[in-house]
C-alpha positions in Angstrom: 133.9 89.2 67.6 131.7 86.8 65.8 128.5 87.6 63.7 126.0 87.1 66.6 127.9 89.4 69.0 128.1 92.0 66.4 124.4 91.8 65.4 123.5 92.0 69.2 125.7 95.0 69.6 124.1 96.8 66.7 120.5 95.8 67.6 121.2 97.0 71.3 122.5 100.3 69.9 119.5 100.7 67.6 117.0 100.1 70.5 118.7 102.6 72.6 118.5 105.0 69.8 114.8 104.4 69.2 114.2 104.8 72.9 116.0 108.0 73.1 114.2 109.5 70.1 110.8 108.5 71.6 111.6 110.1 75.0 112.8 113.3 73.3 109.7 113.4 71.2 107.3 113.0 74.1 109.3 115.5 76.3 109.0 118.0 73.4 105.2 117.4 73.0 104.8 117.6 76.8 106.7 120.9 76.8 104.6 122.3 74.0 101.4 121.3 75.7 102.6 122.8 79.1 103.7 126.1 77.5 100.3 126.5 75.4 98.4 125.9 78.7 100.4 128.2 80.7 100.1 130.9 78.1 96.4 130.5 78.1 96.2 130.9 81.8 97.1 134.6 81.5 96.2 135.3 77.9 93.0 133.3 77.1 90.8 135.5 74.7 87.1 135.8 75.3 84.9 133.4 73.5 83.6 136.3 71.0 84.8 139.7 70.1 82.6 142.7 70.1 79.2 142.9 71.9 79.0 139.1 72.4 75.9 137.6 74.0 74.7 137.9 77.6 74.0 134.8 79.4 72.4 134.4 82.9 74.3 132.2 85.2 73.3 130.9 88.6 76.3 129.9 91.0 74.9 127.7 93.7 76.0 127.8 97.3 79.3 126.0 98.2 80.3 126.0 94.6 84.1 125.7 94.0 86.1 127.1 91.2 85.9 123.6 89.4 82.0 123.7 89.6 81.8 127.3 88.5 84.2 126.5 85.6 81.9 123.7 84.5 78.8 125.9 84.8 80.5 128.6 82.6 81.8 125.9 80.0 78.4 124.5 79.8 76.8 127.9 79.2 79.4 128.7 76.4 81.1 131.5 78.3 84.5 129.7 78.5 86.3 127.0 76.5 87.8 125.0 79.3 86.8 124.4 82.8 90.0 123.1 84.0 91.8 126.2 82.6 89.2 128.4 84.4 90.1 126.6 87.6 93.7 127.4 87.3 92.8 131.0 86.2 90.8 131.5 89.4 93.6 130.0 91.5 96.4 132.5 90.4 94.0 135.4 90.1 93.3 138.1 92.7 89.7 136.5 93.1 90.8 133.2 94.6 88.2 131.7 96.9 86.2 135.0 96.5 83.3 133.8 94.3 79.9 134.4 95.7 76.7 132.4 95.0 73.9 134.1 93.1 72.7 135.0 89.8 75.0 136.9 87.3 74.6 138.3 83.9 77.9 137.5 82.0 78.8 138.0 78.4 80.7 135.9 75.9 82.9 138.8 75.2 84.3 138.9 78.8 87.6 137.3 79.7 87.8 134.9 82.8 89.3 137.6 84.8 86.3 140.0 84.2 83.8 137.2 85.0 85.6 136.5 88.2 85.5 140.1 89.1 81.7 140.2 88.6 81.2 137.1 90.7 83.7 137.9 93.5 83.6 139.1 97.0 86.5 141.5 96.2 84.0 144.1 94.9 82.3 143.9 98.3 85.5 144.3 100.2 86.5 147.2 98.2 83.2 148.8 98.8 83.5 148.2 102.5 86.8 149.6 102.6 85.6 152.8 101.2 82.4 152.6 103.2 80.4 152.7 99.9 77.8 150.3 98.7 78.1 148.6 95.4 75.4 150.7 93.9 77.3 153.9 95.0 80.4 152.6 93.4 78.7 151.7 90.2 77.0 155.2 90.2 80.4 156.9 90.6 81.8 154.7 87.7 78.9 155.6 85.4 79.2 159.4 86.3 83.1 159.3 85.5 82.2 157.7 82.0 79.8 160.5 81.3 82.3 163.1 82.2 84.9 161.5 80.1 82.6 161.3 77.2 81.5 165.0 77.5 85.2 166.0 77.5 85.8 164.0 74.3 88.2 161.6 76.1 
């Protein structure tokens, strides 16, 4: 083997090693980003803890999860509209968001916001033949009873 062939073989091997290292690096980085995003879908914390701040939000007719996410992100209620879209897709409230005006808080999770804005509340009320007001009244009276019992 002459010097040119040996140099070519060494150079080819070095190039293959560099390509392999770059591929491993990008696979590692992509995996870390995918894991982080996946974790955030189910474990995203609210913007603030404690009382937070209440924000009035108007959801227009025919708004999909992407548009709702953009509105909530613009109002400072969530960090990432695309993440909200995924959270809505995997939640019990998929395709249940109603148009209207809502009072949401920065201490609410995406799941809690979806619950407030969803038709699921109405379906639950219809199944029990109760209005949303009656359900809210029952919930409030249960809280009063619990606090009187010291629970």
